[in-house]
N, C-alpha and C positions, 0 to 999 in steps of 0.2 A: 718429557712425556712417559708418562709409566709403560714399563714394557707391558705391563698385563695386559694393553690394551691393544699387544699383537699375537695375532692366529697363526700356529704355524702351519705352516702349506705340505700338502701332498706331497712326494714324487711330481721334478715338474713344475712345479708352482710357487711362487714368489709367494710370502709373506706380506700379509696385508690387514690393515686395523680392523675391528669389526665394524668401527663409526664414530667418527668422530666428536658425534653429538653424545653419544653414548659414554663416550673416553670424558670429553668434559662435564659431565654430569658427574661420571665415579671421583673426576679430582676435587671437582668441588663442592661436593655434593653437603658435608660438612656445612657451611657457609651457607648455601642455599635453605636447608633447615634452620641454620639459627637466625637467618637474615627470616623464615617465614615464623617461626617465634615471636621476631622483635617487631615486630609486625599486626603478629596476633596480639601479641601482649599492649600494642599503642592504640588499636584498632579496639577492645575492649577499654582499655580505659575511656574513648575518649565517648563509647557512647553511655561507659556510666556515667561521667561528668557532665554530659550533657541531659541525659534523662533528670540527673538534682537536680539542675538547675535550671530544666522548664518548667522539674514538678512544682520548685520553689518559685516559681513567676505565675503561675497558675495557680496557687494557693493562696497567692498576696497581692493578687490583681492586679501584675503591672506587666505582663504580658504581651507583648508588642506595645512596650508604650515606654516612652524617655521622661528619664526627670526634667526634660527644658521643656514639655506638654503641660502644660494649664491644667488641660482636660482631667490629667492624670490622679494629680492634686486632689480632686475632690473626692477619690477613694480612700476609703476607711479599710484594713486590712489586721486579719489578728496574726498578730506575732507574738510569738513566748508568750500564749494564753492572753497577753495585752492587747486592749484596741490600739493602734496608735497610726499615725499620718503613713500614708504611701511611699514618702520620700524616708523612712526606716530601716525599708523595706528594700529602696537603693540601695542604703550605704551597706546592709549588710550583704545582700546579693554582691557589692564589689568586693568588701571583703575575704569573704570565701571564696568566687568564683572566678572574678578578675584575675588573679594568679594566678591558676594551672590553667587556663586557655592562655596566659601569655604565657608563660616558661613552654607549653607542648607545640606553641608555635616557633617557637626560638632550638627546640627540639626539632622539629620537619625543618627549618632553613639550613641546620648544621649537616642533617641529614646526608644532601647533596655532597658536602664537603668530603664526610665519611666513607659513603660507597667509595669516591674518587681514590681515597689512599690506601681504602682496605681492600680493594674487590677488583680498580681498576687499574692502580698502578704495579699492582703485583700480577695483573695476568700473563704479560708479555714477559715484565723484566726477571721473574724468577724463573721463565724456562728458559731464556737469553744466559742469564747468569749460570747454569750449571749447566745449561748445554742438554737439556734434555728432550732441546726442540728437535736433535739430530737423528732423535729415534725414529721420528715419524715421516721425517723432511726423505729420512731414507726409503720410507715405504710404498712408493709410489703417492706419494700426500701432495698435492701440491701448497706451495706457500702460501698462497692468495684461498685457499679452499680450509686449511691450517687456521688461519687468520680470521677468515671469517665463521669457521665455526667455535671457535675461542670465544668470539662477541657474539654472538647468536646471543646461546643460551643466558649468560647474567644478564644478559641488555635486556633479553624478556621478564627477568623476575623483577629487573629493577624497576622497567617500568609498571610491571603489574602491579608491585608490591607501593610505591608510592602514588599510584592512582589511588589506589584503595584511601590510605592515609591522607590524599588531597581532598577527595570525596569528603572522608569523613570529616576534614577538621572545618572544610567548607560548610558543613550542613551545623557543625556545631558553631561558627563565628556566627552564623545568618542569623542562629535564634538568639543571638546576645549584641548583634553590631546595634542596637537600637540602646539599648541599654548600659550600653560601652560607648557610648559619641566621642567621649572623650578622646578615643585610640583611633587617631587618623587611618582609616583602612587603605591610604598608600604609601603608610612608611613599611618597612621590611615584616613586623609582623602587622597583619595578616596578610599584606599582598603577595609574598614571597612563599606563604606557608599555603596559599589558598586559589582552587583556580588550575589552569593547567600550564601558570606558569611556576608551580611549584612541581609537576610534572617534569616539564623541560628542562628544568638545573638538575635533577638526577642524571639524565642521559647524558648530559653535556658533559658533567661532573664526572664521570664514569670514563667518558673517549678522551677525555683531559690526560686521566691517569692514564689509559691505553698507549696513548700516543708517547704518552712521558716515557714509559715503560720502554716502548720499542727502541726511541733517542738515546738513554741511559742508559739501558741494560742493566741496572742494579737494581735490586729492590727499595733500599734505604731512599739513595737519592731518587727515584723516581717519587716515591710518596714523600718528598719531604717539598720536591717542587708542583707535585701535586697540590697539596694542599695551598701554597702562596700562589698560587694561579687560580685555583678556585674563592680563593678568598678575597685576593684582586677582583677576578671577572663576578662575585658576588655584587663587592663594595662599589664597582662602575655601574651593573646595573640600578644598585639603589641610584648614583648619581644621576645618572641616568633620565631616572624615570620620571620626574617632573616634565619631560620637554618632550616627552612620546607625543604627547597632544599639545591642543595653543590652550593656555588657559584662562579662564573665563573669568571678566571683572565683573566687578559690580562698585557702585557710585554712592554715595552719601549727599544728604544734603548740601545748604551751608552752612546746616549747623554741626554736622559731621554726621548725621542720623543713620542712620540705614532702617531706618523703617518703614521705607518702600519695597525691603529684602526679607522676604517669608525667613521664619527663625528656622527652617527646618531648613533652610540650603548653608547657612552657619552651622550646624550640628550634623549635618550629613555629607562636609564636601571635607575634602583636603587640600587645608590653609596653609598658607604662611607662603605663597608662591612669588606673593610682593607687594609691598601695599606704600601708600605713600600720597601725596597732594596733586590736584588739578593744575594747573594754569588755566584763563580765562577763556581759551584756546583749546583747555580740553587735551595737554598735553601732560606724561607724566611725572612729578617730581618724587624717586625714593626720600622715605624718609632716613635712609643713612645717610645721603647726603644732609642731612644737619644732625647727625649723630652726637657732633661735638660741644649740640645748643647745651649748655645749662637751664632748667629754668623755663618759665611760659614766653618769658620775655624776650628771653636770646633766639626761644624757638620760633615766634612770632617774627619776630627781626630777619631770623634766616630764609624763612620763606619769602618774605616781600623781597630780600634779595634775589630771591633766585623766582621770582615771579608768579608764587602759587599762591592760592587761594585758600580756601577754608573747605572746598570742599575734599572728603577724601575717596580713595578706589581700596580694593584688594582683590587681588587676584588669586583664584583658586581651582581647582579642579571641583568639578558637580558630581556627585554618585554615578550620574550616568557614563563618566568618564573612566570607571571600575572596568568593564568587559572590556571595552575596547585596547586600553591598556594592557589588560590582560592577554588581549589577543597577538598584541605587538612584542612584549615582552617575547612570550613564546616562543614566537616567528624568531628572534635573533634568536634563542638558544637552540631551537630545532635548526635553524640553517646552520650555525657554526660547529654542532654536532655533527651534522652531516659532512659536512666540510673537512673534521677533523675523520671521520671515519675515512674517506676517500682518498686522507693525506696517509692511513696507514696503511692502505691498499699499495699507495706508488708505493713506498716508504720501502716494505715489505718486498715488492717487485722488482728494486732498483740496488737492489743489496745480492745481486746471485752468488757472492763470497761471501756470505754472510759466514761465519765461523765461532766457535765456542770461545769463550774468553775467559771461563773461568779461571 
């Protein structure tokens, strides 16, 4: 800690710090201002891109309309000064606005890892590596109070910044989700970049970095460990997500036709959870059981050997599962973050002889 934070006392008084929150602000104000500038820049970009996209959709008559809705294809639209089918407007929309939407989502997914590596990991590791923590610890400041003060201001800034970006990106995505129905809502983009799940990943990564800094007490090892662990956590959450809720099963008729299921279900659902054929008793035979069959005849023989009929099934998560799954993943991340914060407090208390290791 900087000695500038220590006030010289009069005769008979012990020196004491001006205030830990003020001290943390003085230490990290450059990083906080840089973070504010980044949040402002990304926020302005999102608002601008959304305004351009929504303006285009309104001008060409495709707002709130999807390319799978036949009613939309009856419209005509003025595009580049000519009268063209609405289908051409959809192609132009995707060519111009799809990539910025996805790339911004990828940036927001990477943001928690950057927060953990460059904000969380050095938070304690720098102090412990250089030994400057001893300055404050000798000024009648308890280690627990020091730790909580060091965590409070950066954590509040992280939560505020990621909340703003998650709200804006969710606002942008919801305006485009119908037109970009080929992008499943359960994939990393947009799921991990929207809603409360996007916000909860940031404090989790931040506290992972803080805990790594306390344990390793070196900046570079703590940063490397935080990056690897955060990437593993995000990969694990993506792998776990399909199992957070029970998928819904839709069934075809004997000809394999899903005509009884509205087209909207297919285009608004997160598909790919499982598919295959049904036995006469309704038991599921996954399609990968016949993956080695080549040709229609071999496929039919494989199904007959397994006792399957021509009736097919598909497992998917409907759009109604989006918010419940957001809540479940958010709860997992926040509970883990709270456990990490408690671990940091426990660790600093159980180190009564912690000394400078620089």
